[in-house]
Structures are given as structure tokens and as C-alpha cells.
mmCIF file of the N, C-alpha and C atoms, coordinates in Angstrom:
data_MODEL
# 
_entry.id   MODEL 
# 
loop_
_atom_site.group_PDB 
_atom_site.id 
_atom_site.type_symbol 
_atom_site.label_atom_id 
_atom_site.label_alt_id 
_atom_site.label_comp_id 
_atom_site.label_asym_id 
_atom_site.label_entity_id 
_atom_site.label_seq_id 
_atom_site.pdbx_PDB_ins_code 
_atom_site.Cartn_x 
_atom_site.Cartn_y 
_atom_site.Cartn_z 
_atom_site.occupancy 
_atom_site.B_iso_or_equiv 
_atom_site.pdbx_formal_charge 
_atom_site.auth_seq_id 
_atom_site.auth_comp_id 
_atom_site.auth_asym_id 
_atom_site.auth_atom_id 
_atom_site.pdbx_PDB_model_num 
ATOM 1   N N  . MET A 1 1  ? 129.039 40.807 86.563 1.00 0.00 ? 1  MET A N  1 
ATOM 2   C CA . MET A 1 1  ? 128.404 42.070 86.288 1.00 0.00 ? 1  MET A CA 1 
ATOM 3   C C  . MET A 1 1  ? 129.226 43.213 86.894 1.00 0.00 ? 1  MET A C  1 
ATOM 4   N N  . PRO A 1 2  ? 129.443 44.292 86.117 1.00 0.00 ? 2  PRO A N  1 
ATOM 5   C CA . PRO A 1 2  ? 130.167 45.436 86.658 1.00 0.00 ? 2  PRO A CA 1 
ATOM 6   C C  . PRO A 1 2  ? 129.354 46.128 87.743 1.00 0.00 ? 2  PRO A C  1 
ATOM 7   N N  . ALA A 1 3  ? 130.044 46.685 88.715 1.00 0.00 ? 3  ALA A N  1 
ATOM 8   C CA . ALA A 1 3  ? 129.362 47.364 89.818 1.00 0.00 ? 3  ALA A CA 1 
ATOM 9   C C  . ALA A 1 3  ? 128.535 48.531 89.309 1.00 0.00 ? 3  ALA A C  1 
ATOM 10  N N  . ALA A 1 4  ? 129.095 49.319 88.409 1.00 0.00 ? 4  ALA A N  1 
ATOM 11  C CA . ALA A 1 4  ? 128.375 50.457 87.841 1.00 0.00 ? 4  ALA A CA 1 
ATOM 12  C C  . ALA A 1 4  ? 128.806 50.618 86.390 1.00 0.00 ? 4  ALA A C  1 
ATOM 13  N N  . GLU A 1 5  ? 127.848 50.492 85.488 1.00 0.00 ? 5  GLU A N  1 
ATOM 14  C CA . GLU A 1 5  ? 128.172 50.649 84.078 1.00 0.00 ? 5  GLU A CA 1 
ATOM 15  C C  . GLU A 1 5  ? 128.362 52.123 83.764 1.00 0.00 ? 5  GLU A C  1 
ATOM 16  N N  . LYS A 1 6  ? 129.314 52.411 82.902 1.00 0.00 ? 6  LYS A N  1 
ATOM 17  C CA . LYS A 1 6  ? 129.592 53.782 82.510 1.00 0.00 ? 6  LYS A CA 1 
ATOM 18  C C  . LYS A 1 6  ? 128.437 54.309 81.660 1.00 0.00 ? 6  LYS A C  1 
ATOM 19  N N  . VAL A 1 7  ? 127.975 55.498 82.001 1.00 0.00 ? 7  VAL A N  1 
ATOM 20  C CA . VAL A 1 7  ? 126.893 56.131 81.246 1.00 0.00 ? 7  VAL A CA 1 
ATOM 21  C C  . VAL A 1 7  ? 127.443 56.578 79.904 1.00 0.00 ? 7  VAL A C  1 
ATOM 22  N N  . LYS A 1 8  ? 126.693 56.303 78.851 1.00 0.00 ? 8  LYS A N  1 
ATOM 23  C CA . LYS A 1 8  ? 127.118 56.663 77.503 1.00 0.00 ? 8  LYS A CA 1 
ATOM 24  C C  . LYS A 1 8  ? 126.106 57.595 76.863 1.00 0.00 ? 8  LYS A C  1 
ATOM 25  N N  . GLY A 1 9  ? 126.490 58.172 75.756 1.00 0.00 ? 9  GLY A N  1 
ATOM 26  C CA . GLY A 1 9  ? 125.593 59.025 74.991 1.00 0.00 ? 9  GLY A CA 1 
ATOM 27  C C  . GLY A 1 9  ? 125.372 60.379 75.653 1.00 0.00 ? 9  GLY A C  1 
ATOM 28  N N  . PRO A 1 10 ? 124.290 61.061 75.272 1.00 0.00 ? 10 PRO A N  1 
ATOM 29  C CA . PRO A 1 10 ? 124.024 62.404 75.792 1.00 0.00 ? 10 PRO A CA 1 
ATOM 30  C C  . PRO A 1 10 ? 123.978 62.483 77.321 1.00 0.00 ? 10 PRO A C  1 
ATOM 31  N N  . ALA A 1 11 ? 123.487 61.440 77.965 1.00 0.00 ? 11 ALA A N  1 
ATOM 32  C CA . ALA A 1 11 ? 123.380 61.469 79.433 1.00 0.00 ? 11 ALA A CA 1 
ATOM 33  C C  . ALA A 1 11 ? 124.743 61.557 80.114 1.00 0.00 ? 11 ALA A C  1 
ATOM 34  N N  . SER A 1 12 ? 125.799 61.191 79.409 1.00 0.00 ? 12 SER A N  1 
ATOM 35  C CA . SER A 1 12 ? 127.134 61.275 80.010 1.00 0.00 ? 12 SER A CA 1 
ATOM 36  C C  . SER A 1 12 ? 127.535 62.728 80.280 1.00 0.00 ? 12 SER A C  1 
ATOM 37  N N  . TYR A 1 13 ? 126.871 63.660 79.640 1.00 0.00 ? 13 TYR A N  1 
ATOM 38  C CA . TYR A 1 13 ? 127.152 65.080 79.837 1.00 0.00 ? 13 TYR A CA 1 
ATOM 39  C C  . TYR A 1 13 ? 126.424 65.661 81.055 1.00 0.00 ? 13 TYR A C  1 
ATOM 40  N N  . PHE A 1 14 ? 125.422 64.973 81.572 1.00 0.00 ? 14 PHE A N  1 
ATOM 41  C CA . PHE A 1 14 ? 124.563 65.549 82.607 1.00 0.00 ? 14 PHE A CA 1 
ATOM 42  C C  . PHE A 1 14 ? 125.304 66.026 83.851 1.00 0.00 ? 14 PHE A C  1 
ATOM 43  N N  . PRO A 1 15 ? 126.226 65.249 84.421 1.00 0.00 ? 15 PRO A N  1 
ATOM 44  C CA . PRO A 1 15 ? 126.925 65.756 85.617 1.00 0.00 ? 15 PRO A CA 1 
ATOM 45  C C  . PRO A 1 15 ? 127.676 67.066 85.343 1.00 0.00 ? 15 PRO A C  1 
ATOM 46  N N  . SER A 1 16 ? 128.305 67.148 84.196 1.00 0.00 ? 16 SER A N  1 
ATOM 47  C CA . SER A 1 16 ? 129.041 68.358 83.841 1.00 0.00 ? 16 SER A CA 1 
ATOM 48  C C  . SER A 1 16 ? 128.094 69.534 83.616 1.00 0.00 ? 16 SER A C  1 
ATOM 49  N N  . ILE A 1 17 ? 126.961 69.285 82.987 1.00 0.00 ? 17 ILE A N  1 
ATOM 50  C CA . ILE A 1 17 ? 125.967 70.341 82.759 1.00 0.00 ? 17 ILE A CA 1 
ATOM 51  C C  . ILE A 1 17 ? 125.474 70.885 84.090 1.00 0.00 ? 17 ILE A C  1 
ATOM 52  N N  . GLU A 1 18 ? 125.151 69.989 85.020 1.00 0.00 ? 18 GLU A N  1 
ATOM 53  C CA . GLU A 1 18 ? 124.646 70.420 86.323 1.00 0.00 ? 18 GLU A CA 1 
ATOM 54  C C  . GLU A 1 18 ? 125.709 71.208 87.088 1.00 0.00 ? 18 GLU A C  1 
ATOM 55  N N  . LYS A 1 19 ? 126.946 70.776 87.015 1.00 0.00 ? 19 LYS A N  1 
ATOM 56  C CA . LYS A 1 19 ? 128.030 71.463 87.714 1.00 0.00 ? 19 LYS A CA 1 
ATOM 57  C C  . LYS A 1 19 ? 128.312 72.826 87.079 1.00 0.00 ? 19 LYS A C  1 
ATOM 58  N N  . THR A 1 20 ? 128.353 72.873 85.772 1.00 0.00 ? 20 THR A N  1 
ATOM 59  C CA . THR A 1 20 ? 128.714 74.101 85.066 1.00 0.00 ? 20 THR A CA 1 
ATOM 60  C C  . THR A 1 20 ? 127.643 75.180 85.171 1.00 0.00 ? 20 THR A C  1 
ATOM 61  N N  . TYR A 1 21 ? 126.368 74.784 85.056 1.00 0.00 ? 21 TYR A N  1 
ATOM 62  C CA . TYR A 1 21 ? 125.294 75.778 84.982 1.00 0.00 ? 21 TYR A CA 1 
ATOM 63  C C  . TYR A 1 21 ? 124.470 75.887 86.258 1.00 0.00 ? 21 TYR A C  1 
ATOM 64  N N  . GLY A 1 22 ? 124.763 75.047 87.253 1.00 0.00 ? 22 GLY A N  1 
ATOM 65  C CA . GLY A 1 22 ? 124.140 75.176 88.563 1.00 0.00 ? 22 GLY A CA 1 
ATOM 66  C C  . GLY A 1 22 ? 122.669 74.814 88.638 1.00 0.00 ? 22 GLY A C  1 
ATOM 67  N N  . GLN A 1 23 ? 122.180 74.094 87.656 1.00 0.00 ? 23 GLN A N  1 
ATOM 68  C CA . GLN A 1 23 ? 120.773 73.667 87.643 1.00 0.00 ? 23 GLN A CA 1 
ATOM 69  C C  . GLN A 1 23 ? 120.714 72.179 87.302 1.00 0.00 ? 23 GLN A C  1 
ATOM 70  N N  . PRO A 1 24 ? 119.735 71.470 87.852 1.00 0.00 ? 24 PRO A N  1 
ATOM 71  C CA . PRO A 1 24 ? 119.574 70.060 87.459 1.00 0.00 ? 24 PRO A CA 1 
ATOM 72  C C  . PRO A 1 24 ? 119.115 69.969 86.006 1.00 0.00 ? 24 PRO A C  1 
ATOM 73  N N  . VAL A 1 25 ? 119.383 68.855 85.369 1.00 0.00 ? 25 VAL A N  1 
ATOM 74  C CA . VAL A 1 25 ? 118.973 68.710 83.962 1.00 0.00 ? 25 VAL A CA 1 
ATOM 75  C C  . VAL A 1 25 ? 117.455 68.825 83.821 1.00 0.00 ? 25 VAL A C  1 
ATOM 76  N N  . ALA A 1 26 ? 116.708 68.463 84.854 1.00 0.00 ? 26 ALA A N  1 
ATOM 77  C CA . ALA A 1 26 ? 115.243 68.598 84.799 1.00 0.00 ? 26 ALA A CA 1 
ATOM 78  C C  . ALA A 1 26 ? 114.842 70.054 84.543 1.00 0.00 ? 26 ALA A C  1 
ATOM 79  N N  . HIS A 1 27 ? 115.590 70.987 85.065 1.00 0.00 ? 27 HIS A N  1 
ATOM 80  C CA . HIS A 1 27 ? 115.329 72.419 84.826 1.00 0.00 ? 27 HIS A CA 1 
ATOM 81  C C  . HIS A 1 27 ? 115.440 72.727 83.335 1.00 0.00 ? 27 HIS A C  1 
ATOM 82  N N  . TRP A 1 28 ? 116.504 72.222 82.714 1.00 0.00 ? 28 TRP A N  1 
ATOM 83  C CA . TRP A 1 28 ? 116.722 72.496 81.293 1.00 0.00 ? 28 TRP A CA 1 
ATOM 84  C C  . TRP A 1 28 ? 115.684 71.790 80.431 1.00 0.00 ? 28 TRP A C  1 
ATOM 85  N N  . PHE A 1 29 ? 115.294 70.578 80.820 1.00 0.00 ? 29 PHE A N  1 
ATOM 86  C CA . PHE A 1 29 ? 114.259 69.866 80.069 1.00 0.00 ? 29 PHE A CA 1 
ATOM 87  C C  . PHE A 1 29 ? 112.937 70.620 80.132 1.00 0.00 ? 29 PHE A C  1 
ATOM 88  N N  . LYS A 1 30 ? 112.607 71.152 81.294 1.00 0.00 ? 30 LYS A N  1 
ATOM 89  C CA . LYS A 1 30 ? 111.369 71.922 81.449 1.00 0.00 ? 30 LYS A CA 1 
ATOM 90  C C  . LYS A 1 30 ? 111.375 73.133 80.514 1.00 0.00 ? 30 LYS A C  1 
ATOM 91  N N  . LEU A 1 31 ? 112.493 73.836 80.463 1.00 0.00 ? 31 LEU A N  1 
ATOM 92  C CA . LEU A 1 31 ? 112.596 74.996 79.574 1.00 0.00 ? 31 LEU A CA 1 
ATOM 93  C C  . LEU A 1 31 ? 112.500 74.590 78.111 1.00 0.00 ? 31 LEU A C  1 
ATOM 94  N N  . LEU A 1 32 ? 113.163 73.507 77.757 1.00 0.00 ? 32 LEU A N  1 
ATOM 95  C CA . LEU A 1 32 ? 113.132 73.052 76.368 1.00 0.00 ? 32 LEU A CA 1 
ATOM 96  C C  . LEU A 1 32 ? 111.733 72.624 75.942 1.00 0.00 ? 32 LEU A C  1 
ATOM 97  N N  . LYS A 1 33 ? 110.994 72.013 76.835 1.00 0.00 ? 33 LYS A N  1 
ATOM 98  C CA . LYS A 1 33 ? 109.628 71.575 76.505 1.00 0.00 ? 33 LYS A CA 1 
ATOM 99  C C  . LYS A 1 33 ? 108.718 72.762 76.203 1.00 0.00 ? 33 LYS A C  1 
ATOM 100 N N  . GLN A 1 34 ? 109.088 73.940 76.679 1.00 0.00 ? 34 GLN A N  1 
ATOM 101 C CA . GLN A 1 34 ? 108.308 75.147 76.413 1.00 0.00 ? 34 GLN A CA 1 
ATOM 102 C C  . GLN A 1 34 ? 108.621 75.734 75.031 1.00 0.00 ? 34 GLN A C  1 
ATOM 103 N N  . GLN A 1 35 ? 109.638 75.219 74.379 1.00 0.00 ? 35 GLN A N  1 
ATOM 104 C CA . GLN A 1 35 ? 110.058 75.709 73.063 1.00 0.00 ? 35 GLN A CA 1 
ATOM 105 C C  . GLN A 1 35 ? 109.454 74.841 71.960 1.00 0.00 ? 35 GLN A C  1 
ATOM 106 N N  . LYS A 1 36 ? 108.170 74.654 72.010 1.00 0.00 ? 36 LYS A N  1 
ATOM 107 C CA . LYS A 1 36 ? 107.477 73.786 71.046 1.00 0.00 ? 36 LYS A CA 1 
ATOM 108 C C  . LYS A 1 36 ? 107.642 74.321 69.621 1.00 0.00 ? 36 LYS A C  1 
ATOM 109 N N  . GLY A 1 37 ? 107.764 73.405 68.689 1.00 0.00 ? 37 GLY A N  1 
ATOM 110 C CA . GLY A 1 37 ? 107.831 73.776 67.290 1.00 0.00 ? 37 GLY A CA 1 
ATOM 111 C C  . GLY A 1 37 ? 109.235 74.059 66.776 1.00 0.00 ? 37 GLY A C  1 
ATOM 112 N N  . LEU A 1 38 ? 110.211 74.118 67.662 1.00 0.00 ? 38 LEU A N  1 
ATOM 113 C CA . LEU A 1 38 ? 111.581 74.355 67.207 1.00 0.00 ? 38 LEU A CA 1 
ATOM 114 C C  . LEU A 1 38 ? 112.228 73.041 66.772 1.00 0.00 ? 38 LEU A C  1 
ATOM 115 N N  . LYS A 1 39 ? 113.070 73.131 65.773 1.00 0.00 ? 39 LYS A N  1 
ATOM 116 C CA . LYS A 1 39 ? 113.838 71.975 65.326 1.00 0.00 ? 39 LYS A CA 1 
ATOM 117 C C  . LYS A 1 39 ? 115.011 71.770 66.283 1.00 0.00 ? 39 LYS A C  1 
ATOM 118 N N  . HIS A 1 40 ? 115.679 70.632 66.136 1.00 0.00 ? 40 HIS A N  1 
ATOM 119 C CA . HIS A 1 40 ? 116.793 70.276 67.016 1.00 0.00 ? 40 HIS A CA 1 
ATOM 120 C C  . HIS A 1 40 ? 117.813 71.409 67.132 1.00 0.00 ? 40 HIS A C  1 
ATOM 121 N N  . MET A 1 41 ? 118.350 71.839 66.004 1.00 0.00 ? 41 MET A N  1 
ATOM 122 C CA . MET A 1 41 ? 119.403 72.855 66.049 1.00 0.00 ? 41 MET A CA 1 
ATOM 123 C C  . MET A 1 41 ? 118.878 74.218 66.479 1.00 0.00 ? 41 MET A C  1 
ATOM 124 N N  . GLU A 1 42 ? 117.602 74.475 66.285 1.00 0.00 ? 42 GLU A N  1 
ATOM 125 C CA . GLU A 1 42 ? 117.017 75.723 66.783 1.00 0.00 ? 42 GLU A CA 1 
ATOM 126 C C  . GLU A 1 42 ? 116.970 75.703 68.311 1.00 0.00 ? 42 GLU A C  1 
ATOM 127 N N  . MET A 1 43 ? 116.669 74.542 68.880 1.00 0.00 ? 43 MET A N  1 
ATOM 128 C CA . MET A 1 43 ? 116.679 74.410 70.337 1.00 0.00 ? 43 MET A CA 1 
ATOM 129 C C  . MET A 1 43 ? 118.098 74.580 70.883 1.00 0.00 ? 43 MET A C  1 
ATOM 130 N N  . VAL A 1 44 ? 119.062 73.990 70.206 1.00 0.00 ? 44 VAL A N  1 
ATOM 131 C CA . VAL A 1 44 ? 120.463 74.119 70.608 1.00 0.00 ? 44 VAL A CA 1 
ATOM 132 C C  . VAL A 1 44 ? 120.858 75.596 70.571 1.00 0.00 ? 44 VAL A C  1 
ATOM 133 N N  . ALA A 1 45 ? 120.527 76.273 69.481 1.00 0.00 ? 45 ALA A N  1 
ATOM 134 C CA . ALA A 1 45 ? 120.860 77.694 69.339 1.00 0.00 ? 45 ALA A CA 1 
ATOM 135 C C  . ALA A 1 45 ? 120.187 78.520 70.431 1.00 0.00 ? 45 ALA A C  1 
ATOM 136 N N  . TRP A 1 46 ? 118.959 78.172 70.791 1.00 0.00 ? 46 TRP A N  1 
ATOM 137 C CA . TRP A 1 46 ? 118.235 78.896 71.843 1.00 0.00 ? 46 TRP A CA 1 
ATOM 138 C C  . TRP A 1 46 ? 118.952 78.751 73.184 1.00 0.00 ? 46 TRP A C  1 
ATOM 139 N N  . LEU A 1 47 ? 119.351 77.541 73.536 1.00 0.00 ? 47 LEU A N  1 
ATOM 140 C CA . LEU A 1 47 ? 120.085 77.343 74.793 1.00 0.00 ? 47 LEU A CA 1 
ATOM 141 C C  . LEU A 1 47 ? 121.390 78.131 74.797 1.00 0.00 ? 47 LEU A C  1 
ATOM 142 N N  . LYS A 1 48 ? 122.062 78.158 73.673 1.00 0.00 ? 48 LYS A N  1 
ATOM 143 C CA . LYS A 1 48 ? 123.329 78.862 73.574 1.00 0.00 ? 48 LYS A CA 1 
ATOM 144 C C  . LYS A 1 48 ? 123.146 80.377 73.698 1.00 0.00 ? 48 LYS A C  1 
ATOM 145 N N  . SER A 1 49 ? 122.166 80.917 72.976 1.00 0.00 ? 49 SER A N  1 
ATOM 146 C CA . SER A 1 49 ? 121.995 82.370 72.965 1.00 0.00 ? 49 SER A CA 1 
ATOM 147 C C  . SER A 1 49 ? 121.303 82.896 74.216 1.00 0.00 ? 49 SER A C  1 
ATOM 148 N N  . GLU A 1 50 ? 120.292 82.188 74.698 1.00 0.00 ? 50 GLU A N  1 
ATOM 149 C CA . GLU A 1 50 ? 119.511 82.682 75.836 1.00 0.00 ? 50 GLU A CA 1 
ATOM 150 C C  . GLU A 1 50 ? 120.115 82.323 77.188 1.00 0.00 ? 50 GLU A C  1 
ATOM 151 N N  . HIS A 1 51 ? 120.900 81.254 77.232 1.00 0.00 ? 51 HIS A N  1 
ATOM 152 C CA . HIS A 1 51 ? 121.405 80.775 78.522 1.00 0.00 ? 51 HIS A CA 1 
ATOM 153 C C  . HIS A 1 51 ? 122.926 80.614 78.566 1.00 0.00 ? 51 HIS A C  1 
ATOM 154 N N  . GLY A 1 52 ? 123.601 80.979 77.474 1.00 0.00 ? 52 GLY A N  1 
ATOM 155 C CA . GLY A 1 52 ? 125.059 80.941 77.455 1.00 0.00 ? 52 GLY A CA 1 
ATOM 156 C C  . GLY A 1 52 ? 125.647 79.541 77.547 1.00 0.00 ? 52 GLY A C  1 
ATOM 157 N N  . MET A 1 53 ? 124.881 78.559 77.114 1.00 0.00 ? 53 MET A N  1 
ATOM 158 C CA . MET A 1 53 ? 125.336 77.172 77.205 1.00 0.00 ? 53 MET A CA 1 
ATOM 159 C C  . MET A 1 53 ? 126.264 76.844 76.038 1.00 0.00 ? 53 MET A C  1 
ATOM 160 N N  . GLY A 1 54 ? 127.239 76.008 76.296 1.00 0.00 ? 54 GLY A N  1 
ATOM 161 C CA . GLY A 1 54 ? 128.131 75.548 75.243 1.00 0.00 ? 54 GLY A CA 1 
ATOM 162 C C  . GLY A 1 54 ? 127.412 74.619 74.282 1.00 0.00 ? 54 GLY A C  1 
ATOM 163 N N  . HIS A 1 55 ? 127.936 74.513 73.081 1.00 0.00 ? 55 HIS A N  1 
ATOM 164 C CA . HIS A 1 55 ? 127.284 73.711 72.051 1.00 0.00 ? 55 HIS A CA 1 
ATOM 165 C C  . HIS A 1 55 ? 127.120 72.246 72.450 1.00 0.00 ? 55 HIS A C  1 
ATOM 166 N N  . GLY A 1 56 ? 128.170 71.626 72.973 1.00 0.00 ? 56 GLY A N  1 
ATOM 167 C CA . GLY A 1 56 ? 128.099 70.208 73.330 1.00 0.00 ? 56 GLY A CA 1 
ATOM 168 C C  . GLY A 1 56 ? 127.057 69.934 74.401 1.00 0.00 ? 56 GLY A C  1 
ATOM 169 N N  . HIS A 1 57 ? 127.007 70.781 75.409 1.00 0.00 ? 57 HIS A N  1 
ATOM 170 C CA . HIS A 1 57 ? 126.025 70.599 76.481 1.00 0.00 ? 57 HIS A CA 1 
ATOM 171 C C  . HIS A 1 57 ? 124.604 70.809 75.961 1.00 0.00 ? 57 HIS A C  1 
ATOM 172 N N  . ALA A 1 58 ? 124.413 71.863 75.178 1.00 0.00 ? 58 ALA A N  1 
ATOM 173 C CA . ALA A 1 58 ? 123.090 72.140 74.623 1.00 0.00 ? 58 ALA A CA 1 
ATOM 174 C C  . ALA A 1 58 ? 122.633 70.996 73.721 1.00 0.00 ? 58 ALA A C  1 
ATOM 175 N N  . ASN A 1 59 ? 123.518 70.532 72.877 1.00 0.00 ? 59 ASN A N  1 
ATOM 176 C CA . ASN A 1 59 ? 123.182 69.446 71.955 1.00 0.00 ? 59 ASN A CA 1 
ATOM 177 C C  . ASN A 1 59 ? 122.841 68.163 72.717 1.00 0.00 ? 59 ASN A C  1 
ATOM 178 N N  . ALA A 1 60 ? 123.574 67.879 73.782 1.00 0.00 ? 60 ALA A N  1 
ATOM 179 C CA . ALA A 1 60 ? 123.310 66.674 74.574 1.00 0.00 ? 60 ALA A CA 1 
ATOM 180 C C  . ALA A 1 60 ? 121.921 66.726 75.197 1.00 0.00 ? 60 ALA A C  1 
ATOM 181 N N  . LEU A 1 61 ? 121.533 67.875 75.751 1.00 0.00 ? 61 LEU A N  1 
ATOM 182 C CA . LEU A 1 61 ? 120.208 68.007 76.362 1.00 0.00 ? 61 LEU A CA 1 
ATOM 183 C C  . LEU A 1 61 ? 119.102 67.826 75.327 1.00 0.00 ? 61 LEU A C  1 
ATOM 184 N N  . VAL A 1 62 ? 119.244 68.491 74.193 1.00 0.00 ? 62 VAL A N  1 
ATOM 185 C CA . VAL A 1 62 ? 118.221 68.401 73.151 1.00 0.00 ? 62 VAL A CA 1 
ATOM 186 C C  . VAL A 1 62 ? 118.141 66.985 72.576 1.00 0.00 ? 62 VAL A C  1 
ATOM 187 N N  . ALA A 1 63 ? 119.293 66.377 72.317 1.00 0.00 ? 63 ALA A N  1 
ATOM 188 C CA . ALA A 1 63 ? 119.303 65.016 71.758 1.00 0.00 ? 63 ALA A CA 1 
ATOM 189 C C  . ALA A 1 63 ? 118.641 64.029 72.709 1.00 0.00 ? 63 ALA A C  1 
ATOM 190 N N  . TYR A 1 64 ? 118.942 64.144 73.997 1.00 0.00 ? 64 TYR A N  1 
ATOM 191 C CA . TYR A 1 64 ? 118.351 63.236 74.973 1.00 0.00 ? 64 TYR A CA 1 
ATOM 192 C C  . TYR A 1 64 ? 116.837 63.428 75.037 1.00 0.00 ? 64 TYR A C  1 
ATOM 193 N N  . LEU A 1 65 ? 116.401 64.678 75.138 1.00 0.00 ? 65 LEU A N  1 
ATOM 194 C CA . LEU A 1 65 ? 114.970 64.964 75.262 1.00 0.00 ? 65 LEU A CA 1 
ATOM 195 C C  . LEU A 1 65 ? 114.213 64.490 74.030 1.00 0.00 ? 65 LEU A C  1 
ATOM 196 N N  . ARG A 1 66 ? 114.766 64.729 72.851 1.00 0.00 ? 66 ARG A N  1 
ATOM 197 C CA . ARG A 1 66 ? 114.103 64.300 71.622 1.00 0.00 ? 66 ARG A CA 1 
ATOM 198 C C  . ARG A 1 66 ? 114.080 62.776 71.501 1.00 0.00 ? 66 ARG A C  1 
ATOM 199 N N  . ALA A 1 67 ? 115.118 62.117 71.970 1.00 0.00 ? 67 ALA A N  1 
ATOM 200 C CA . ALA A 1 67 ? 115.159 60.643 71.937 1.00 0.00 ? 67 ALA A CA 1 
ATOM 201 C C  . ALA A 1 67 ? 114.081 60.054 72.832 1.00 0.00 ? 67 ALA A C  1 
ATOM 202 N N  . GLN A 1 68 ? 113.704 60.798 73.878 1.00 0.00 ? 68 GLN A N  1 
ATOM 203 C CA . GLN A 1 68 ? 112.642 60.354 74.786 1.00 0.00 ? 68 GLN A CA 1 
ATOM 204 C C  . GLN A 1 68 ? 111.260 60.659 74.196 1.00 0.00 ? 68 GLN A C  1 
ATOM 205 N N  . GLY A 1 69 ? 111.212 61.355 73.073 1.00 0.00 ? 69 GLY A N  1 
ATOM 206 C CA . GLY A 1 69 ? 109.948 61.713 72.437 1.00 0.00 ? 69 GLY A CA 1 
ATOM 207 C C  . GLY A 1 69 ? 109.231 62.851 73.133 1.00 0.00 ? 69 GLY A C  1 
ATOM 208 N N  . GLU A 1 70 ? 109.991 63.666 73.864 1.00 0.00 ? 70 GLU A N  1 
ATOM 209 C CA . GLU A 1 70 ? 109.366 64.740 74.629 1.00 0.00 ? 70 GLU A CA 1 
ATOM 210 C C  . GLU A 1 70 ? 109.604 66.129 74.043 1.00 0.00 ? 70 GLU A C  1 
ATOM 211 N N  . ALA A 1 71 ? 110.215 66.199 72.894 1.00 0.00 ? 71 ALA A N  1 
ATOM 212 C CA . ALA A 1 71 ? 110.438 67.519 72.284 1.00 0.00 ? 71 ALA A CA 1 
ATOM 213 C C  . ALA A 1 71 ? 110.315 67.421 70.777 1.00 0.00 ? 71 ALA A C  1 
# 
């Protein structure tokens, strides 16, 4: 068994998101959960326009949250 498996998918962006924007991913998930009724790309656009987030980071957060059934 490997000592630590490499994180894949949207979660692989989390360390970079936290470093770049200075907030834990839980902060971004909380904000996204308040954007009820928005479609995936509308949520991505909201993060980009309101918080200056890059497309890849915004998309990773939204994809992860939606995969968990929380958005």
C-alpha cells in the first residue's frame, strides 16, 4: 500500500485554492451553498466575477460541491 495516495479530481486543486485566495475551501463551499438555484456554470461565473477566482479553481469547487449533492 502506498504511504499516501495522490489526490485526484477537483479536490487536487484545494491546496492551491487555499494558498491563492487565503481562505479554506469550507469558506468557499459555504458561500456557494448560499447561491441556491444557480446552474454549474452560473456558480463558476459568480466566483469569478464576485471573488476574482480563476476559472479552473472556481470550476473545481463547484464540481466537487455538486458531486457531494450539496449544490
